[in-house]
DSSP file (Angstrom, degrees, kcal/mol; ACC not computed):
  #  RESIDUE AA STRUCTURE BP1 BP2  ACC     N-H-->O    O-->H-N    N-H-->O    O-->H-N    TCO  KAPPA ALPHA  PHI   PSI    X-CA   Y-CA   Z-CA
    1    1 A M              0   0    0      0, 0.0     2,-0.1     0, 0.0    42,-0.1   0.000 360.0 360.0 360.0 137.7   98.1   95.0   83.4
    2    2 A N    >   -     0   0    0      1,-0.2     3,-1.9     2,-0.1    37,-0.0  -0.401 360.0-133.8 -61.9 134.7  100.2   94.1   80.5
    3    3 A E  T 3  S+     0   0    0      1,-0.3    -1,-0.2    -2,-0.1     0, 0.0   0.756 106.3  57.1 -62.2 -24.1   99.3   96.2   77.5
    4    4 A K  T 3  S+     0   0    0      2,-0.1    -1,-0.3    58,-0.0    57,-0.2   0.390  75.9 124.8 -89.6   3.8   99.3   93.0   75.4
    5    5 A A    <   -     0   0    0     -3,-1.9     2,-0.4    57,-0.1    57,-0.3  -0.450  63.5-126.5 -64.7 133.0   96.7   91.3   77.6
    6    6 A L  E     -a   62   0A   0     55,-2.6    57,-2.1    -2,-0.2     2,-0.4  -0.700  19.3-124.8 -83.0 127.8   93.8   90.1   75.5
    7    7 A K  E     +a   63   0A   0     -2,-0.4     2,-0.3    55,-0.2    57,-0.2  -0.594  35.0 179.7 -76.2 125.9   90.4   91.3   76.6
    8    8 A V        -     0   0    0     55,-2.2    58,-0.5    -2,-0.4    59,-0.1  -0.865  29.3-148.3-123.3 160.7   88.0   88.4   77.2
    9    9 A H  S    S+     0   0    0     -2,-0.3    91,-0.4     1,-0.3     2,-0.3   0.530  82.2  11.2-106.4 -10.3   84.4   88.4   78.3
   10   10 A C  S >> S-     0   0    0     90,-0.1     3,-0.9     1,-0.1     4,-0.8  -0.972  76.5-109.7-159.8 159.8   84.4   85.0   80.1
   11   11 A I  H >> S+     0   0    0     -2,-0.3     4,-1.2     1,-0.3     3,-1.2   0.883 115.1  62.3 -64.0 -37.1   87.0   82.5   81.2
   12   12 A D  H 3> S+     0   0    0      1,-0.3     4,-2.4     2,-0.2    -1,-0.3   0.825  94.9  62.7 -57.5 -29.8   85.9   80.0   78.5
   13   13 A Q  H <> S+     0   0    0     -3,-0.9     4,-2.4     1,-0.2    -1,-0.3   0.846  98.3  57.0 -67.1 -30.8   86.9   82.6   75.9
   14   14 A E  H <X S+     0   0    0     -3,-1.2     4,-2.4    -4,-0.8    -1,-0.2   0.947 109.5  43.2 -57.3 -51.3   90.5   82.3   77.2
   15   15 A Y  H  X S+     0   0    0     -4,-1.2     4,-2.5     1,-0.2    -2,-0.2   0.867 111.6  55.3 -68.5 -36.8   90.5   78.5   76.6
   16   16 A W  H  X S+     0   0    0     -4,-2.4     4,-1.1     2,-0.2    -1,-0.2   0.935 109.8  46.9 -57.6 -46.1   88.8   79.0   73.2
   17   17 A Y  H >< S+     0   0    0     -4,-2.4     3,-0.7     1,-0.2     4,-0.5   0.940 112.9  47.4 -62.4 -48.6   91.6   81.4   72.2
   18   18 A V  H >< S+     0   0    0     -4,-2.4     3,-1.2     1,-0.3    11,-0.2   0.856 106.2  58.3 -65.5 -34.8   94.4   79.1   73.3
   19   19 A R  H 3< S+     0   0    0     -4,-2.5    -1,-0.3     1,-0.3    -2,-0.2   0.819 104.5  53.3 -60.7 -29.6   92.9   76.1   71.6
   20   20 A R  T << S+     0   0    0     -4,-1.1    -1,-0.3    -3,-0.7    -2,-0.2   0.552  95.5  88.8 -83.2  -9.6   93.1   78.0   68.3
   21   21 A Q    <   -     0   0    0     -3,-1.2     8,-0.5    -4,-0.5     2,-0.3  -0.508  57.3-163.3 -89.7 156.3   96.8   78.8   68.7
   22   22 A R        -     0   0    0     -2,-0.2     6,-0.2     6,-0.1     5,-0.1  -0.953  25.7-104.9-133.5 155.4   99.7   76.7   67.6
   23   23 A C    >   -     0   0    0      4,-2.5     3,-2.0    -2,-0.3     6,-0.0  -0.309  39.8-104.1 -69.8 162.1  103.3   76.7   68.4
   24   24 A A  T 3  S+     0   0    0      1,-0.3    -1,-0.1     2,-0.1    -2,-0.0   0.813 126.3  55.3 -56.3 -30.9  105.8   78.1   65.8
   25   25 A C  T 3  S-     0   0    0      2,-0.1    -1,-0.3     1,-0.0    -2,-0.0   0.557 123.5-108.2 -80.3  -6.6  106.7   74.5   65.0
   26   26 A G  S <  S+     0   0    0     -3,-2.0    -2,-0.1     1,-0.3    -1,-0.0   0.333  72.4 141.3  96.5  -6.3  103.0   73.8   64.3
   27   27 A G        -     0   0    0      1,-0.1    -4,-2.5    -5,-0.1    -1,-0.3  -0.242  55.9-102.8 -73.4 158.5  102.5   71.7   67.4
   28   28 A E        -     0   0    0     -6,-0.2    24,-3.0    23,-0.1    25,-0.4  -0.505  34.8-131.7 -79.2 147.0   99.4   71.7   69.6
   29   29 A L  E     -B   51   0A   0     -8,-0.5     2,-0.4    22,-0.2    22,-0.2  -0.764  17.4-166.7-102.7 145.8   99.6   73.5   73.0
   30   30 A E  E     -B   50   0A   0     20,-2.1    20,-2.8    -2,-0.3     2,-0.2  -0.986  29.5-105.6-129.6 145.6   98.5   72.3   76.4
   31   31 A Q  E     +B   49   0A   0     -2,-0.4    18,-0.3    18,-0.2     3,-0.1  -0.438  35.2 171.4 -70.8 134.7   98.0   74.3   79.5
   32   32 A V  E     -     0   0A   0     16,-3.9     2,-0.3     1,-0.4    17,-0.2   0.773  64.3  -1.5-106.6 -49.8  100.7   74.0   82.2
   33   33 A T  E     -B   48   0A   0     15,-1.4    15,-2.4     2,-0.0    -1,-0.4  -0.949  51.3-155.9-141.8 162.7   99.7   76.6   84.7
   34   34 A Q  E     +B   47   0A   0     -2,-0.3     2,-0.4    13,-0.2    13,-0.2  -0.996  18.1 176.5-137.0 135.5   97.1   79.3   85.4
   35   35 A A  E     -B   46   0A   0     11,-2.1    11,-3.3    -2,-0.4     2,-0.4  -0.998  22.2-140.8-143.2 136.2   97.7   82.3   87.6
   36   36 A L  E     -B   45   0A   0     -2,-0.4     2,-0.3     9,-0.2     9,-0.2  -0.808  25.1-176.0 -94.4 139.2   95.7   85.4   88.5
   37   37 A R  E     -B   44   0A   0      7,-2.9     7,-3.0    -2,-0.4     2,-0.5  -0.968  24.2-129.5-132.0 145.8   97.6   88.7   88.8
   38   38 A N  E     -B   43   0A   0     -2,-0.3     5,-0.2     5,-0.2    -2,-0.0  -0.860  30.7-175.2 -95.3 129.2   96.6   92.2   89.8
   39   39 A G  E >   -B   42   0A   0      3,-2.8     3,-0.8    -2,-0.5   -37,-0.0  -0.627  43.3 -91.4-112.2 176.3   97.6   94.8   87.4
   40   40 A P  T 3  S+     0   0    0      0, 0.0     3,-0.1     0, 0.0    -2,-0.0   0.761 126.1  30.4 -62.3 -25.3   97.4   98.6   87.5
   41   41 A T  T 3  S-     0   0    0      1,-0.3     2,-0.3     0, 0.0    -3,-0.0   0.312 128.1 -57.3-118.7  10.2   94.0   98.6   85.8
   42   42 A G  E <  S-B   39   0A   0     -3,-0.8    -3,-2.8     2,-0.0    -1,-0.3  -0.920  76.2 -26.9 147.6-169.3   92.5   95.2   86.9
   43   43 A E  E     -B   38   0A   0     -2,-0.3    21,-1.7    -5,-0.2     2,-0.4  -0.520  44.4-163.8 -82.7 142.5   92.9   91.5   87.1
   44   44 A V  E     -BC  37  63A   0     -7,-3.0    -7,-2.9    -2,-0.2     2,-0.6  -0.976   8.7-150.9-123.5 137.5   94.9   89.5   84.5
   45   45 A D  E     -BC  36  62A   0     17,-2.7    17,-2.1    -2,-0.4     2,-0.6  -0.951  14.8-159.5-107.3 119.9   94.6   85.8   84.1
   46   46 A A  E     -BC  35  61A   0    -11,-3.3   -11,-2.1    -2,-0.6     2,-0.6  -0.888   5.4-167.7-105.0 120.7   97.9   84.3   82.8
   47   47 A L  E     -BC  34  60A   0     13,-2.7    13,-2.8    -2,-0.6     2,-0.5  -0.928   5.8-158.1-106.5 123.2   97.8   80.9   81.1
   48   48 A T  E     -BC  33  59A   0    -15,-2.4   -16,-3.9    -2,-0.6   -15,-1.4  -0.880  16.6-175.3-100.5 126.8  101.2   79.2   80.5
   49   49 A V  E     -BC  31  58A   0      9,-3.2     9,-2.6    -2,-0.5     2,-0.4  -0.867  13.3-151.5-123.0 155.6  101.1   76.6   77.8
   50   50 A Q  E     -BC  30  57A   0    -20,-2.8   -20,-2.1    -2,-0.3     2,-0.2  -0.982  24.6-114.0-129.9 139.9  103.6   74.1   76.4
   51   51 A C  E  >  -B   29   0A   0      5,-2.6     4,-0.8    -2,-0.4   -22,-0.2  -0.519  15.8-148.7 -71.8 133.9  104.0   72.7   73.0
   52   52 A K  T  4 S+     0   0    0    -24,-3.0    -1,-0.2    -2,-0.2   -23,-0.1   0.696  95.0  43.3 -74.6 -19.5  103.3   68.9   72.9
   53   53 A H  T  4 S+     0   0    0    -25,-0.4    -1,-0.1     3,-0.1   -24,-0.1   0.931 131.4  10.6 -92.8 -55.7  105.7   68.6   70.0
   54   54 A C  T  4 S-     0   0    0      2,-0.1    -2,-0.1     0, 0.0    -1,-0.0   0.575  91.9-121.4-107.2 -11.0  108.8   70.7   70.8
   55   55 A G     <  +     0   0    0     -4,-0.8    -3,-0.1     1,-0.2     0, 0.0   0.444  52.5 158.4  87.0  -1.8  108.3   71.6   74.4
   56   56 A A        -     0   0    0     -6,-0.1    -5,-2.6     1,-0.1     2,-0.4  -0.276  32.6-139.0 -59.5 141.5  108.4   75.4   73.9
   57   57 A V  E     + C   0  50A   0     -7,-0.2     2,-0.3   -28,-0.1    -7,-0.2  -0.886  23.1 176.6-109.7 134.7  106.7   77.4   76.6
   58   58 A T  E     - C   0  49A   0     -9,-2.6    -9,-3.2    -2,-0.4     2,-0.4  -0.969  16.6-147.6-132.9 148.1  104.4   80.4   76.0
   59   59 A E  E     - C   0  48A   0     -2,-0.3     2,-0.4   -11,-0.2   -11,-0.2  -0.970   7.5-164.4-119.1 134.3  102.4   82.6   78.3
   60   60 A Y  E     - C   0  47A   0    -13,-2.8   -13,-2.7    -2,-0.4     2,-0.4  -0.960   7.5-155.6-113.2 131.3   99.1   84.3   77.3
   61   61 A E  E     - C   0  46A   0     -2,-0.4   -55,-2.6   -15,-0.2     2,-0.4  -0.915   7.8-164.2-109.8 136.5   97.7   87.1   79.4
   62   62 A F  E     -aC   6  45A   0    -17,-2.1   -17,-2.7    -2,-0.4     2,-0.8  -0.976  20.9-133.5-124.9 131.4   94.0   87.9   79.4
   63   63 A D  E     +aC   7  44A   0    -57,-2.1   -55,-2.2    -2,-0.4     3,-0.3  -0.732  27.7 176.9 -79.2 112.0   92.3   91.0   80.7
   64   64 A I    >>  +     0   0    0    -21,-1.7     3,-1.8    -2,-0.8     4,-0.9   0.073  39.4 120.3-105.8  21.9   89.5   89.5   82.8
   65   65 A S  T 34 S+     0   0    0    -22,-0.3     3,-0.2     1,-0.3    -1,-0.2   0.808  80.5  43.6 -60.6 -28.0   88.2   92.9   84.0
   66   66 A T  T 34 S+     0   0    0    -58,-0.5    -1,-0.3    -3,-0.3    -2,-0.1   0.433 101.9  70.9 -95.7   2.4   84.8   92.2   82.4
   67   67 A C  T <4 S-     0   0    0     -3,-1.8     2,-0.3   -59,-0.1    -2,-0.2   0.732 110.4 -93.8 -88.2 -23.0   84.7   88.5   83.6
   68   68 A G     <  -     0   0    0     -4,-0.9     4,-0.4    -3,-0.2     3,-0.1  -0.860  43.0-177.4 153.4-120.9   84.1   89.2   87.2
   69   69 A G     >  -     0   0    0     -2,-0.3     4,-2.5     1,-0.2     5,-0.2  -0.279  59.5 -64.2  94.6 170.2   86.3   89.5   90.2
   70   70 A A  H  > S+     0   0    0      1,-0.2     4,-2.3     2,-0.2     5,-0.2   0.890 134.0  49.1 -62.3 -42.7   85.3   90.1   93.8
   71   71 A A  H  > S+     0   0    0      2,-0.2     4,-2.1     1,-0.2    -1,-0.2   0.902 112.6  48.7 -65.7 -40.1   83.8   93.6   93.2
   72   72 A Y  H  > S+     0   0    0     -4,-0.4     4,-2.7     2,-0.2     5,-0.2   0.931 110.5  50.3 -62.9 -46.9   81.7   92.3   90.2
   73   73 A I  H  X S+     0   0    0     -4,-2.5     4,-2.8     1,-0.2    -2,-0.2   0.901 109.1  51.8 -59.2 -43.2   80.5   89.3   92.2
   74   74 A T  H  X S+     0   0    0     -4,-2.3     4,-1.8    -5,-0.2    -1,-0.2   0.922 111.2  47.5 -62.4 -43.1   79.4   91.5   95.0
   75   75 A R  H  X S+     0   0    0     -4,-2.1     4,-2.2     2,-0.2    -2,-0.2   0.920 113.5  47.4 -63.9 -44.0   77.4   93.8   92.6
   76   76 A V  H  X S+     0   0    0     -4,-2.7     4,-2.7     1,-0.2    -2,-0.2   0.917 109.7  52.4 -65.0 -42.8   75.8   90.9   90.9
   77   77 A M  H  X S+     0   0    0     -4,-2.8     4,-2.2     1,-0.2    -1,-0.2   0.878 110.4  49.1 -60.6 -37.4   74.8   89.2   94.2
   78   78 A E  H  X S+     0   0    0     -4,-1.8     4,-2.2     2,-0.2    -1,-0.2   0.908 111.9  48.2 -67.8 -41.9   73.2   92.5   95.3
   79   79 A R  H  X S+     0   0    0     -4,-2.2     4,-2.7     2,-0.2    -2,-0.2   0.887 110.9  51.1 -66.6 -37.5   71.3   92.8   92.1
   80   80 A I  H  X S+     0   0    0     -4,-2.7     4,-2.2     2,-0.2    -2,-0.2   0.923 109.5  50.9 -64.5 -42.6   70.2   89.1   92.3
   81   81 A R  H  < S+     0   0    0     -4,-2.2     4,-0.3     2,-0.2    -2,-0.2   0.911 112.0  46.5 -59.8 -42.6   68.9   89.8   95.9
   82   82 A Q  H >< S+     0   0    0     -4,-2.2     3,-1.4     1,-0.2     4,-0.2   0.928 114.4  46.7 -63.3 -46.5   67.0   92.8   94.7
   83   83 A C  H >X S+     0   0    0     -4,-2.7     3,-2.0     1,-0.3     4,-1.4   0.801  97.5  72.2 -68.4 -27.7   65.5   91.0   91.7
   84   84 A S  T 3< S+     0   0    0     -4,-2.2    -1,-0.3     1,-0.3    -2,-0.2   0.659  84.6  69.9 -62.8 -14.5   64.6   88.0   93.9
   85   85 A K  T <4 S+     0   0    0     -3,-1.4    -1,-0.3    -4,-0.3    -2,-0.2   0.744 113.9  24.8 -73.5 -22.2   61.9   90.1   95.4
   86   86 A V  T <4 S+     0   0    0     -3,-2.0     2,-0.3    -4,-0.2    -2,-0.2   0.478 131.5  23.5-119.2  -7.3   59.9   90.0   92.1
   87   87 A M  S  < S-     0   0    0     -4,-1.4    -1,-0.1     0, 0.0     2,-0.0  -0.925  92.9 -77.4-147.5 170.1   61.2   86.8   90.5
   88   88 A S     >  -     0   0    0     -2,-0.3     4,-2.2     1,-0.1     5,-0.1  -0.333  41.1-117.2 -67.7 156.8   62.7   83.5   91.6
   89   89 A T  H  > S+     0   0    0      1,-0.2     4,-2.6     2,-0.2     5,-0.2   0.874 116.8  55.4 -61.0 -37.6   66.4   83.5   92.4
   90   90 A E  H  > S+     0   0    0      2,-0.2     4,-2.4     1,-0.2    -1,-0.2   0.928 108.1  48.1 -61.0 -45.6   67.0   81.1   89.5
   91   91 A E  H  > S+     0   0    0      1,-0.2     4,-2.5     2,-0.2    -2,-0.2   0.904 111.6  50.8 -60.1 -42.6   65.4   83.6   87.1
   92   92 A A  H  X S+     0   0    0     -4,-2.2     4,-2.0     2,-0.2    -2,-0.2   0.916 108.9  50.4 -62.4 -44.6   67.4   86.5   88.5
   93   93 A V  H  X S+     0   0    0     -4,-2.6     4,-0.6     1,-0.2    -2,-0.2   0.934 112.9  46.2 -60.0 -45.7   70.7   84.6   88.1
   94   94 A R  H >< S+     0   0    0     -4,-2.4     3,-0.7     1,-0.2    -2,-0.2   0.919 115.1  46.9 -62.6 -41.8   69.8   83.7   84.5
   95   95 A A  H 3< S+     0   0    0     -4,-2.5    -1,-0.2     1,-0.2    -2,-0.2   0.776 117.6  41.0 -73.6 -25.4   68.8   87.3   83.8
   96   96 A L  H 3< S+     0   0    0     -4,-2.0    -1,-0.2    -5,-0.2    -2,-0.2   0.278  82.5 125.5-111.5  12.4   71.8   89.0   85.4
   97   97 A G  S << S-     0   0    0     -3,-0.7     5,-0.1    -4,-0.6    -3,-0.0  -0.108  76.8 -68.7 -62.2 167.6   74.6   86.7   84.3
   98   98 A P     >  -     0   0    0      0, 0.0     4,-2.5     0, 0.0     5,-0.2  -0.255  50.2-112.9 -58.7 148.9   77.7   88.2   82.6
   99   99 A P  H  > S+     0   0    0      0, 0.0     4,-2.4     0, 0.0     5,-0.2   0.865 114.8  50.3 -53.3 -43.1   76.9   89.5   79.0
  100  100 A M  H  > S+     0   0    0    -91,-0.4     4,-2.7     1,-0.2     5,-0.2   0.913 110.8  49.4 -67.2 -40.0   79.0   86.9   77.2
  101  101 A E  H  > S+     0   0    0    -92,-0.3     4,-2.6     1,-0.2    -1,-0.2   0.912 110.9  51.4 -63.6 -39.0   77.3   84.0   79.2
  102  102 A S  H  X S+     0   0    0     -4,-2.5     4,-2.2     2,-0.2    -2,-0.2   0.916 110.4  48.1 -62.4 -41.3   73.9   85.5   78.3
  103  103 A A  H  X S+     0   0    0     -4,-2.4     4,-2.3     2,-0.2    -2,-0.2   0.919 113.2  47.6 -64.8 -44.6   74.8   85.6   74.6
  104  104 A L  H  X S+     0   0    0     -4,-2.7     4,-2.5     1,-0.2    -2,-0.2   0.891 111.5  51.1 -64.8 -38.2   76.1   82.0   74.7
  105  105 A R  H  X S+     0   0    0     -4,-2.6     4,-2.6     2,-0.2    -1,-0.2   0.901 108.8  51.0 -64.7 -40.8   73.0   80.9   76.5
  106  106 A L  H  X S+     0   0    0     -4,-2.2     4,-2.7     2,-0.2    -2,-0.2   0.923 110.9  48.6 -62.4 -44.5   70.8   82.6   73.9
  107  107 A I  H  X S+     0   0    0     -4,-2.3     4,-2.3     1,-0.2    -2,-0.2   0.921 112.5  48.7 -59.2 -44.4   72.7   80.9   71.1
  108  108 A S  H  X S+     0   0    0     -4,-2.5     4,-2.7     2,-0.2    -2,-0.2   0.902 111.3  49.3 -62.0 -42.9   72.3   77.6   72.9
  109  109 A D  H  X S+     0   0    0     -4,-2.6     4,-1.9     2,-0.2    -2,-0.2   0.922 111.4  49.4 -62.7 -44.8   68.6   78.1   73.4
  110  110 A L  H  <>S+     0   0    0     -4,-2.7     5,-3.0     1,-0.2     4,-0.4   0.897 112.0  48.7 -63.8 -40.0   68.0   79.1   69.8
  111  111 A A  H ><5S+     0   0    0     -4,-2.3     3,-1.3     1,-0.2    -2,-0.2   0.938 110.7  49.7 -66.4 -45.7   69.9   76.0   68.6
  112  112 A Q  H 3<5S+     0   0    0     -4,-2.7    -1,-0.2     1,-0.3    -2,-0.2   0.819 112.3  48.3 -61.5 -30.3   68.0   73.7   70.9
  113  113 A Q  T 3<5S-     0   0    0     -4,-1.9    -1,-0.3    -5,-0.2    -2,-0.2   0.528 112.2-121.9 -84.3  -5.9   64.7   75.2   69.6
  114  114 A G  T < 5 +     0   0    0     -3,-1.3     2,-1.7    -4,-0.4     3,-0.2   0.803  53.6 161.0  69.0  27.7   65.8   74.8   66.0
  115  115 A D     >< +     0   0    0     -5,-3.0     4,-1.9     1,-0.2    -1,-0.2  -0.591   6.2 165.1 -86.8  82.2   65.4   78.5   65.5
  116  116 A V  H  > S+     0   0    0     -2,-1.7     4,-2.9     1,-0.2    -1,-0.2   0.876  74.7  55.8 -65.4 -38.0   67.6   78.9   62.4
  117  117 A L  H  > S+     0   0    0     -3,-0.2     4,-2.5     1,-0.2    -1,-0.2   0.901 107.2  49.4 -61.7 -40.8   66.2   82.3   61.7
  118  118 A G  H  > S+     0   0    0      2,-0.2     4,-2.0     1,-0.2    -1,-0.2   0.897 112.6  46.8 -63.2 -42.7   67.2   83.5   65.1
  119  119 A L  H  X S+     0   0    0     -4,-1.9     4,-2.6     2,-0.2    -2,-0.2   0.894 111.8  51.0 -69.0 -40.1   70.7   82.2   64.7
  120  120 A D  H  X S+     0   0    0     -4,-2.9     4,-2.9     2,-0.2     5,-0.2   0.925 108.4  53.4 -60.6 -43.4   71.0   83.8   61.2
  121  121 A Y  H  X S+     0   0    0     -4,-2.5     4,-2.5     1,-0.2    -2,-0.2   0.930 110.9  44.6 -57.6 -47.4   69.8   87.1   62.7
  122  122 A L  H  X S+     0   0    0     -4,-2.0     4,-2.5     2,-0.2    -1,-0.2   0.909 112.6  52.5 -65.1 -40.9   72.6   87.0   65.3
  123  123 A S  H  X S+     0   0    0     -4,-2.6     4,-2.3     1,-0.2    -2,-0.2   0.917 110.7  47.5 -59.7 -42.9   75.1   85.9   62.7
  124  124 A D  H  X S+     0   0    0     -4,-2.9     4,-2.7     2,-0.2    -2,-0.2   0.918 110.4  51.7 -64.7 -43.0   74.1   88.8   60.5
  125  125 A A  H  X S+     0   0    0     -4,-2.5     4,-2.4     1,-0.2    -2,-0.2   0.902 110.1  49.2 -60.2 -39.9   74.3   91.2   63.4
  126  126 A I  H  X S+     0   0    0     -4,-2.5     4,-2.5     2,-0.2    -1,-0.2   0.912 110.8  50.4 -65.3 -41.7   77.8   90.0   64.3
  127  127 A A  H  X S+     0   0    0     -4,-2.3     4,-2.0     1,-0.2    -2,-0.2   0.918 111.6  47.9 -64.6 -41.8   78.9   90.4   60.6
  128  128 A H  H  X S+     0   0    0     -4,-2.7     4,-2.5     2,-0.2    -1,-0.2   0.909 110.0  52.1 -64.5 -40.2   77.5   94.0   60.5
  129  129 A A  H  X S+     0   0    0     -4,-2.4     4,-2.4     1,-0.2    -2,-0.2   0.916 109.0  50.5 -62.2 -41.9   79.3   94.8   63.8
  130  130 A R  H  X S+     0   0    0     -4,-2.5     4,-2.2     1,-0.2    -1,-0.2   0.885 109.5  51.5 -64.5 -37.3   82.6   93.5   62.3
  131  131 A E  H  X S+     0   0    0     -4,-2.0     4,-1.9     2,-0.2    -2,-0.2   0.913 109.2  49.2 -64.2 -41.4   82.0   95.7   59.2
  132  132 A R  H  X S+     0   0    0     -4,-2.5     4,-2.2     1,-0.2    -2,-0.2   0.895 109.6  53.0 -64.0 -38.6   81.5   98.8   61.4
  133  133 A M  H  X S+     0   0    0     -4,-2.4     4,-2.7     1,-0.2     5,-0.2   0.934 106.7  52.5 -61.1 -42.7   84.6   97.9   63.3
  134  134 A T  H  X S+     0   0    0     -4,-2.2     4,-1.2     1,-0.2    -1,-0.2   0.903 109.2  49.7 -59.4 -42.1   86.6   97.7   60.0
  135  135 A V  H  < S+     0   0    0     -4,-1.9    -1,-0.2     1,-0.2    -2,-0.2   0.899 114.9  44.1 -63.8 -40.3   85.3  101.2   59.1
  136  136 A H  H  < S+     0   0    0     -4,-2.2    -2,-0.2     1,-0.2    -1,-0.2   0.818 123.6  33.1 -76.7 -31.9   86.3  102.6   62.5
  137  137 A I  H >< S-     0   0    0     -4,-2.7     3,-1.5     1,-0.3    -1,-0.2   0.365  96.7-146.8-108.8   4.9   89.7  101.0   62.7
  138  138 A G  T 3<  -     0   0    0     -4,-1.2    -1,-0.3     1,-0.2    -2,-0.1  -0.431  65.1 -24.8  71.9-139.2   90.6  101.0   59.0
  139  139 A T  T 3  S+     0   0    0     -2,-0.1    -1,-0.2    -4,-0.1     2,-0.1   0.341  96.1 132.5 -92.1   5.3   92.7   98.1   57.8
  140  140 A Q    <   -     0   0    0     -3,-1.5     2,-0.2    -6,-0.2    -3,-0.1  -0.366  58.5-121.9 -58.7 131.1   94.2   97.5   61.2
  141  141 A E        -     0   0    0     -2,-0.1     2,-0.2     1,-0.1    -1,-0.1  -0.474  19.8-133.7 -76.9 145.8   94.0   93.8   62.0
  142  142 A T        -     0   0    0     -2,-0.2    -1,-0.1     2,-0.1     0, 0.0  -0.575  21.8-111.6 -94.1 163.0   92.2   92.6   65.1
  143  143 A E  S    S+     0   0    0     -2,-0.2    -1,-0.1     1,-0.1    -2,-0.0   0.904 101.6  47.8 -60.1 -47.2   93.6   90.0   67.5
  144  144 A A  S    S-     0   0    0      1,-0.0    -2,-0.1    -3,-0.0    -1,-0.1  -0.861  84.0-131.1-104.1 126.6   91.2   87.2   66.7
  145  145 A P        -     0   0    0      0, 0.0     2,-0.8     0, 0.0    -2,-0.0  -0.247  37.6 -89.6 -67.3 162.7   90.4   86.3   63.1
  146  146 A N        +     0   0    0      1,-0.1     3,-0.1     2,-0.0     0, 0.0  -0.659  59.2 151.2 -80.4 109.8   86.8   85.9   62.0
  147  147 A H     >  +     0   0    0     -2,-0.8     4,-2.3     1,-0.1     3,-0.3  -0.257  14.4 141.0-129.3  44.4   85.7   82.4   62.6
  148  148 A A  H  > S+     0   0    0      1,-0.2     4,-2.9     2,-0.2     5,-0.2   0.855  71.5  53.0 -59.5 -37.4   82.0   82.9   63.2
  149  149 A S  H  > S+     0   0    0      1,-0.2     4,-2.4     2,-0.2    -1,-0.2   0.885 110.0  48.7 -68.8 -35.6   81.0   79.8   61.3
  150  150 A E  H  > S+     0   0    0     -3,-0.3     4,-2.4     2,-0.2    -2,-0.2   0.911 113.2  46.6 -66.5 -41.7   83.3   77.6   63.4
  151  151 A V  H  X S+     0   0    0     -4,-2.3     4,-2.6     2,-0.2    -2,-0.2   0.937 113.4  48.7 -66.4 -45.4   82.0   79.1   66.6
  152  152 A T  H  X S+     0   0    0     -4,-2.9     4,-2.5     1,-0.2    -2,-0.2   0.913 111.4  49.9 -58.2 -44.5   78.4   78.7   65.5
  153  153 A A  H  X S+     0   0    0     -4,-2.4     4,-1.8     2,-0.2    -1,-0.2   0.905 110.8  49.6 -61.2 -44.5   79.1   75.1   64.5
  154  154 A R  H  X S+     0   0    0     -4,-2.4     4,-0.7     1,-0.2    -2,-0.2   0.901 111.4  49.7 -61.9 -41.9   80.7   74.4   67.9
  155  155 A K  H >< S+     0   0    0     -4,-2.6     3,-0.9     1,-0.2    -2,-0.2   0.912 109.9  50.1 -64.5 -43.0   77.7   76.0   69.6
  156  156 A L  H 3< S+     0   0    0     -4,-2.5    -1,-0.2     1,-0.2    -2,-0.2   0.833 106.5  56.7 -63.1 -31.6   75.2   74.0   67.6
  157  157 A A  H 3< S-     0   0    0     -4,-1.8    -1,-0.2    -5,-0.2    -2,-0.2   0.666 139.1 -56.3 -75.6 -15.4   77.1   70.9   68.5
  158  158 A G    <<  -     0   0    0     -3,-0.9    -2,-0.2    -4,-0.7    -1,-0.1   0.305  57.1-130.8 137.9  87.9   76.8   71.5   72.2
  159  159 A P        -     0   0    0      0, 0.0    -4,-0.1     0, 0.0    -5,-0.0  -0.300   6.0-157.1 -65.8 143.6   78.0   74.7   73.8
  160  160 A R        -     0   0    0      1,-0.1    -5,-0.0  -148,-0.0  -148,-0.0   0.702  31.9-153.7 -87.2 -23.3   80.2   74.5   76.8
  161  161 A G        -     0   0    0    -57,-0.1     2,-0.3   -61,-0.0    -1,-0.1   0.027  31.6 -55.2  70.4 175.2   79.3   78.0   78.0
  162  162 A C              0   0    0      1,-0.1  -152,-0.0  -150,-0.1     0, 0.0  -0.691 360.0 360.0 -90.7 139.0   81.4   80.2   80.2
  163  163 A R              0   0    0     -2,-0.3    -1,-0.1     0, 0.0    -2,-0.0   0.361 360.0 360.0-124.3 360.0   82.6   78.8   83.5
């Protein structure tokens, strides 16, 4: 796996990341190709994008080891089968989905219920986690800038979820 591959927790996070990028000329990027590759430590999803303005081509690689893959799907299906003995299959699927999908689903549910306090609690927890990261990594910059308010606003407007 390329050392520069960005670790993502769901496929939708890849597209979210690319949507936020701009070409060096300032132009908007559009996806040209997508390819899955096997690396020494797991699967990588490579998205090739092209600038709509100048035509420059860029490739982003994403570490999708936490998104799934065949081994992951097999483990989840077995867990769903086991849980289906005590709950409906639909409940088991909801309960055992990938962590990022579960987090997005929780945010969506809170927004639909109008639970501002719940959303504020999660926002505060994220802010505290970022502060702890800063303490642990010093002043080293992280790959993705903090845009929690933009993400929260997008989720409140109608989350797309991970696909």
